[in-house]
C-alpha positions in Angstrom: -167.7 175.4 -38.4 -165.3 176.3 -35.4 -162.2 178.2 -34.4 -159.1 177.0 -32.5 -155.5 175.7 -32.2 -153.7 172.5 -32.0 -150.3 171.9 -31.2 -147.6 169.1 -32.1 -145.0 170.5 -29.8 -144.8 173.0 -27.0 -146.8 176.0 -26.6 -143.9 178.4 -27.0 -144.4 180.9 -30.0 -148.1 180.8 -29.7 -150.3 183.8 -30.4 -153.0 185.3 -28.1 -156.5 184.1 -28.9 -158.8 187.1 -29.3 -161.7 185.0 -28.0 -160.5 184.5 -24.5 -157.0 185.9 -23.7 -155.9 182.2 -24.1 -152.6 181.5 -25.7 -152.8 179.5 -28.8 -150.4 177.0 -29.7 -147.9 176.8 -32.5 -150.3 174.7 -34.8 -152.2 177.9 -35.6 -153.9 178.7 -37.9 -156.1 175.6 -37.5 -159.3 177.2 -36.6 -161.6 176.0 -39.5 -162.1 173.1 -41.6 -160.5 175.1 -44.5 -157.4 175.8 -42.7 -157.1 172.2 -41.6 -157.4 171.0 -45.0 -154.6 173.4 -46.2 -152.3 172.3 -43.3 -150.0 169.2 -43.2 -151.8 165.9 -43.3 -150.7 163.7 -40.2 -150.4 160.0 -40.5 -148.0 157.3 -39.1 -146.3 154.0 -40.6 -148.4 151.0 -40.3 -147.1 148.9 -37.5 -148.6 145.8 -35.4 -149.3 146.7 -32.7 -150.3 150.2 -33.8 -148.1 152.8 -32.9 -150.2 156.1 -33.2 -148.8 159.7 -33.9 -148.5 161.5 -30.6 -149.3 165.3 -30.6 -148.5 166.8 -27.3 -148.6 170.3 -25.9 -151.8 171.4 -27.4 -154.2 173.8 -25.8 -158.1 174.3 -26.4 -159.1 177.8 -25.9 -162.7 178.5 -24.9 -164.8 179.5 -28.1 -161.7 178.5 -30.3 -161.9 175.2 -32.1 -158.8 173.0 -33.2 -158.7 170.9 -36.3 -156.5 168.0 -37.1 -156.2 166.7 -40.8 -155.3 162.9 -40.9 -155.2 160.3 -43.5 -155.0 156.5 -43.3 -154.7 153.6 -45.7 -157.6 151.4 -46.1 -158.9 149.3 -44.3 -157.4 149.5 -40.7 -158.5 151.2 -37.3 -158.4 155.0 -37.6 -159.3 158.0 -35.3 -158.0 159.5 -32.1 -157.6 159.3 -28.4 -157.6 162.6 -26.8 -156.5 163.2 -23.2 -156.5 166.1 -20.6 -157.0 166.9 -17.2 -160.7 166.5 -16.4 -160.6 168.9 -13.5 -160.3 171.7 -16.3 -163.7 170.9 -17.7 -165.0 169.0 -20.7 -163.5 168.8 -24.3 -165.9 168.1 -27.3 -164.1 166.0 -29.8 -165.7 164.9 -33.2 -164.6 163.3 -36.4 -165.5 164.5 -39.8 -164.9 163.6 -43.6 -163.0 165.9 -45.7 -166.3 167.6 -46.5 -167.1 168.5 -43.0 -169.8 165.8 -42.6 -169.7 163.9 -39.3 -168.3 160.4 -39.6 -170.5 157.9 -38.0 -169.3 155.4 -35.4 -171.9 152.9 -35.5 -170.4 149.8 -37.4 -169.3 146.7 -35.7 -166.0 147.4 -33.9 -166.3 151.3 -34.0 -165.6 153.1 -30.6 -167.1 156.3 -29.5 -166.0 156.4 -25.6 -166.4 159.5 -23.7 -165.3 159.7 -20.1 -163.7 162.6 -17.8 -160.4 163.4 -19.1 -160.4 161.0 -22.2 -162.3 160.5 -25.5 -161.7 157.9 -27.9 -163.3 158.0 -31.4 -162.0 155.1 -33.5 -163.4 153.7 -36.8 -162.6 149.9 -36.9 -161.9 150.2 -40.8 -161.3 153.3 -42.5 -159.3 154.6 -45.4 -158.8 158.1 -46.6 -158.9 161.5 -45.1 -160.5 162.4 -41.8 -160.7 165.4 -39.7 -160.8 166.0 -35.9 -162.4 169.0 -34.3 -161.6 169.6 -30.6 -163.2 172.3 -28.7 -163.1 173.5 -24.8 -166.8 173.8 -23.8 -165.9 175.6 -20.5 -164.5 179.0 -19.5 -160.9 178.0 -19.1 -157.9 177.0 -21.5 -157.5 173.0 -21.5 -154.0 171.6 -22.3 -154.5 168.1 -24.2 -152.6 165.6 -26.0 -154.0 163.5 -28.9 -153.0 160.1 -30.1 -153.8 160.1 -33.9 -154.3 156.6 -35.3 -154.0 157.0 -39.1 -151.8 154.3 -40.5 -150.2 154.4 -44.0 -148.2 151.6 -45.7 -144.4 152.4 -47.0 -144.3 151.3 -50.6 
């Protein structure tokens, strides 16, 4: 589906991307759906109000997609808020199920909001695995951060 890199920390230790000379972040290899499914699943402990998991220091290299694999218990809001400097160009952000099918955001309470420098993709009620694909659609590297809403209950 795509290629890329996402980072939960700093850019140090990244590998150069062959696509653009862009320096990938330390969450590589996360270029494909299959690599994301094999990587550590991210989530956060349920709280009210929600305190999403913050992934910072990520960079989207042109032509190189980043994937995040998340899991949230049923039946609470789940998804992502991605932020970046809009002057660097747009980012494409999409949600998928674990089989790679796009997750619809058309139910009451769902949110699909795209504006310069921020994308919010949230399902009002979700349970289970979901994946996020982030791609730079311009010609320059775009540093970004992600707030992942994927609540789980501690038993």
